[in-house]
N, C-alpha and C positions, 0 to 999 in steps of 0.2 A: 089564685091561693098560693096554688101548689108553686108557682113560680116566687111568691115571696118570701114562699118558709124554704124555697131552695136556696135562695139569695143570700137567707139569712145565717142557712144551715156553713153555707161557704162563707159567709163573713167572722161567723163565728171559727171556722176549722185554719182560717187566714191571720186570725186576730189570736191563737194557740201555738200556730206554728213560727211567726213571729215573735211570740213574747219565750220560748221554748231558742229561739235562736238568740235571742236579746241574753238569754240566763248561762246560755253556753259563753258568748263573748264575755260576760261581765267575771265569770269564774275563769275563763279563757286568759283574758288581758285586763288583771287587778290594778295594772297602771292607768289604762285608761278608763278603767271606771272611776280611781280616785283622781284625775284629770276632767272626766263631767261633773261629778261631783263640788269641786273645789271651782268650778268655773260658775255652779248654779247658785253656791252661796255666796261667790262674788257679786255674780246679778243679782240676787236678791238684798242685797246690800245698797247697792249702786244703781241700780234704774229708778227706783222707785224715787230716789232723790235728785234724779238728774234728770227725772218725768215731771218733778211735782206732783206724785204721788202723797196719796194722805198715808196714815197712820196705819188705817186698816189694811191698804196694798202692800207697804211695807212689812207687816206681818205677815197678810197673805201670799205674799213671795219667799217670806223668810220658812215659813211650815209647809212650804211645797217642797221646796228643797232639803230640807229637812227628813218630809218624807219620801222624798227619792234615796236617802243617803239611806235608810232604813230598808225601804223596796227593796235596795240592791242587798243590805246585809240580809233579808231575807230568804233572795234568791240563791245567795250562796249558800245560806245555811241551808235549803234545798235539796240543792245539787248536791252538797257535802256537810251531810251531819257532822262529821267527827270536827272539819274546820271550827265550829263554834263550841262556847262550855255548853253551850243548850245540850249538847246531845247527850248529856247525864242526867238531863231533866225528863220526871215524868211528863207523860204530853198534856193534863188539864194546865200544869204549873206554868207550860210553854204558855198556851193560849191566855192565858193570866197576862205573863209581862207583856208580849206582845201588845196588850188591849194597854195596859200602862204604860207600854213604848207610844203607840199611838196618841194616847192623851198626854202624851207630853209633848207630842210635838206638837199637837193643835190647841193645846187650850189656849192660846194669848191670841190665836187668831180670833178664835169663837168667844172669847170675851170682847175682843173689840169688837167685833162685826154687828154682836148681841147688840153693843151699846148704842151704834149708829143707826140697830135697826126696830128698836124697842124702848133704847134713852138709860137714864141709871139704873131705875128698878130690877129691866129685863138683865144690867150686864151685870149686878151683882147676886140675882136668881141662874144665870149659869155660873159665876163665879163657886158660890154655894155647892151647885149642884155638882161639878166635876171636881172638887173638892173631897165631900160627901160619895163617891164614886171611886176616886183616886184612893183613899183610906179604908173602905170598904174591900178594895182588891188587895190593897197591903196586907189591912189585915187579916185575908186569906190566906195570903201567903205567909205570913212571918208564922199563923196560930193555927190553922188548920192544916195546910200542907207542910208545915215546918220547913222551910225553902230553906231558914235560915236567919245570914244577916241580910237588909237590905242594900242594894247595890243601885246607882247613878250613872250612869240609861239604864233604865230597866232591863233593855237586851243589849248586851254587851257584844262587841263588835267580832262577827269572825277573822279566825285568819287565814286570810286570803293568801298567801303565798300558799300555805297547807294545803287551799282548797285546788289552789291549779298544778302543783304537784301531784295530789292525789286525784287528777281528771288524765294526767297525763301519761299516767300508768297503763298496763294492757288489763283491759278488765275480760277476770272469767265466768265461767258458765253462773248461773242462780244459783245461789248454797256455796258457791266455791269461791272464801276470800282468799285472796292473794297473802296476806297476815292472818292472824288474828293472837287473842291475848288472854294469857293464863289465867283464870277466874281466880285464882290460891295464891299465888307468886308475882301476877300481873305481868309476867315477863313477854315479848312480843314476839311471836314463832312465825318462822316462811311455812307457807302452806307448801305440801308436796305436790302441787299440784302448780305451784309458781314459776316461772322459770328462770333457772339459778343464777343467769347473767344480771337480773334487775340487782343492783345494790339492796343491800340492805337497809338503808339510812333512809331510802326513799318508800321502803315497805310500810313506811311508818304511816304517811298518810293514807293508806287501806285498811288499816288497822279498823277490825269490827269496834264499835263501841263498849263501851266496858259499861256492865252493870251499875246501875246508881248506887255511892255511899250507904253503909246503913245508916239510920233514923238519928244514930246515937251519935255520930261525928260528924253532920250536919244541924241539927236540934240543940238549939241555944239554951243556956242556963237562968233558971228563974232573974239574976237579978237583968241579964241580955235583954228577955224578951219583956220587965219592966223599962228597959232603955229604949229600945223598940217602939212599946207602946205608947210613948212619951213622944217620939218621933212622929209617928202617923198621925199622933193628935195634934200636933203641934199647929200645923194650919185651922183647922177648925177651933182650935181655940184665941187663936190672934186673933181669927174672921169675927169669932164671937166680941171679943175684947173690944175691936176695931168697933163695930157696932155700939156698943154699952159706953164707952169711952172716945169718939171718933176719932180718924183714922189718922191726925194732928197728934195725939196725946201721947206720953209716954208711956206711957200704961203698956200698950200692947207690945211696943217696942221690945222693952222689959220683960215682959211674960215672955216674949218668943224666945228672946234673948237665953233668959232664965232656963225655957223646955231645953235647949242647946244644948248649953251647961251641964243640965242633968243628965242627959242622954249619955253624953261622953264621960262625963262621969263614972256612969253607972256601967259602960260597956270597960272601964279601964284605958292598960298601957295597949301597946302594940304588943308587948309579948304575953299577952293572952292570945292571941289569934295564930293560928298557924300556917293559914291561907293567905298566899299574897294576894289575892282579890282582897280579901277582909282588913287588909292590913291598909292596901290602897283607900278601900272607901272609907277605914277609918280617917287615913289622911287629909280626904277628900272632905269629911262634915269639919274636919280642925279648921280649912284653911276656906270654906265655904263662910266661917266664923265674920271675915274681911267683910262679906257682904253687910254686915251692918250699917257698915259707916256709909252705905248708899242709901239706905233703908228712911223713909218718915219717921222721925222729925229728926234724926241727926243730918241726914241730906239737907234739909233745909235749914238748918243752923249751922253746920261748920263745916260740911262737904262740897257742896255747891258752888260756891264763889270761888276755892281754891281751886274744883277740876274745871271749873270755864276758864280759870286764868291760864289754867295749864295748857289746855286743849288751845286754846287761841295762838297762844305763845310758839308751839306745834306748828298751827296754821300759817305764823305769820315768817316764821324763818325758816321750817324746811319746804319746799316748795313742793316735790309727790307728796309729802304728808298730808296736805292740805285738803287732796282728792279725798283720803279717809275722813280726815279731821271735822273738816267742814258738815258732809251729812251727817253725823255723829252729833255735833253742837245742834244739830236742828232737830235731831232727833231724843236730846236729852229728857228735854222734860216729860214727854208722851214717854220714853221709858221709863224712867224713873217712876211717873204715874202708874203706872200698870204693872212694873216689876218691884214694886215695893209691897206688894202684898203675893205676890206669886212665888210658890216655893217649889219649883223645878230647879 
């Protein structure tokens, strides 16, 4: 028994050491991390089609690739908190955001596998459960934690170049940062313990994270809160409408688009937002309205034939493009069926 416990302890120690080395590698060489992530994404797209995998295999591989990218972001954020926008966010809010990010990476895989395991009723039960959990977490962020405008993805990618530069700087003893930020003026000040030969520009990566801005600068107005309430409730209202009028009805499609348009109208123009991240999110939501061209029933009536003809033409006329287009044509029916009610 003691030998088994000792082996388990050695195995755990070895795994932790390996994880630590991998974390240091990802931070030290962000280019390598990017190549690995691109390779995983490409494999998740091509391999299931090449080996004749099912739609569940495709979604499982794609979710695994997304989780791998999310894991790397988490490791970089843990190693260098100042490289991520989340370093100014309270710990409880960070936990909720990471939970949302994991759900966004895995929800479609869970829906597809549940359909294979227990059939159509099981799939819809999982869909409803996931959307309820996501709506609850988003409501907690907006109305309880005063997080401000919700963004997609839930967890922004850290600045890996910043993390690399920060880790390359010499480290002082505990409690002695290389530089610090004045709480009132926000200016970066060199520590008296810092080697004067280190360029001031490099010290930005070692600055101790600034305190969280006051709640008044982060909270939304009543009008904007109403807009976020519509945005959060839209998936649930769309699902309820689908069960009431059928998935192929125009009423769920029109209801969902109306809620999107109303939410954007309540948020107003870009000039109302001061931060670059909020402006980018509003622009993303506006552009995402184009996805209604790919949702049932508009897709079934108008978009499908045009899209299939376009992809077939590209595959027939451009040799290298067919490697990507042919699997896409095979996935298109399942992809549209699944994502027509998925709101990530």
